[in-house]
C-alpha positions as CSV (number, residue, x, y, z in Angstrom):
1,X,103.9,81.8,89.5
2,X,100.5,83.2,90.5
3,X,97.6,80.8,90.1
4,X,94.5,82.2,88.5
5,X,91.0,81.1,89.6
6,X,88.0,81.7,87.4
7,X,84.6,81.2,89.1
8,X,82.0,80.4,86.4
9,X,78.3,80.8,87.0
10,X,77.2,80.4,83.3
11,X,75.7,77.3,81.8
12,X,77.5,75.3,79.0
13,X,75.1,76.6,76.3
14,X,76.3,80.2,76.6
15,X,79.1,82.1,74.9
16,X,80.6,83.3,78.2
17,X,81.0,79.6,79.2
18,X,82.9,78.9,76.0
19,X,85.1,81.9,76.7
20,X,85.8,80.7,80.2
21,X,86.8,77.3,78.8
22,X,89.3,79.0,76.5
23,X,90.7,81.0,79.4
24,X,91.0,77.8,81.4
25,X,93.5,76.4,78.9
26,X,96.1,79.1,80.0
27,X,98.9,78.1,82.4
28,X,98.2,78.1,86.1
29,X,94.5,78.7,85.6
30,X,91.8,76.8,87.5
31,X,88.1,76.9,86.7
32,X,85.4,76.5,89.4
33,X,81.9,75.9,88.0
34,X,78.9,76.8,90.2
35,X,76.2,74.3,89.0
36,X,72.6,75.4,89.4
37,X,71.0,72.7,87.3
38,X,72.7,69.4,86.9
39,X,70.9,68.6,83.6
40,X,72.3,71.7,81.9
41,X,75.8,70.7,83.0
42,X,75.7,67.2,81.4
43,X,78.4,68.4,79.0
44,X,82.1,67.7,78.8
45,X,83.7,70.7,80.6
46,X,86.9,71.6,82.5
47,X,87.1,72.5,86.1
48,X,85.6,71.5,89.5
49,X,81.9,71.5,89.9
50,X,80.2,72.9,93.1
51,X,76.4,72.6,93.3
52,X,73.9,74.5,95.4
53,X,72.9,73.3,98.8
54,X,69.1,74.0,98.6
55,X,66.7,72.7,95.9
56,X,64.8,76.0,95.9
57,X,66.8,78.6,94.0
58,X,65.3,81.4,96.2
59,X,67.1,80.1,99.3
60,X,70.3,79.9,97.3
61,X,70.0,83.5,96.3
62,X,69.0,84.8,99.7
63,X,71.5,82.8,101.7
64,X,74.6,82.6,99.4
65,X,77.2,81.9,102.2
66,X,75.2,78.9,103.5
67,X,74.2,77.6,100.0
68,X,77.8,77.7,98.8
69,X,79.5,76.6,102.0
70,X,81.6,73.9,100.3
71,X,82.8,76.4,97.7
72,X,83.7,79.0,100.3
73,X,85.6,76.4,102.4
74,X,87.5,75.4,99.3
75,X,88.5,79.0,98.4
76,X,89.7,79.6,102.0
């Protein structure tokens, strides 16, 4: 059976995050959370967390392949 991967960029206090958590309960579904601020993610949630490489969010936006190298390596 095909495995479904959901990449979630939304914080736990949003409605989209709750919807992603509901979809994550389906069979063969895996959630990947891209964590931008660790304090916002201090919430019980499903999936694997990958954080940004740089502290400054401007660099993370301008250099997405470098800032998410651990995530891109995992997806390959």
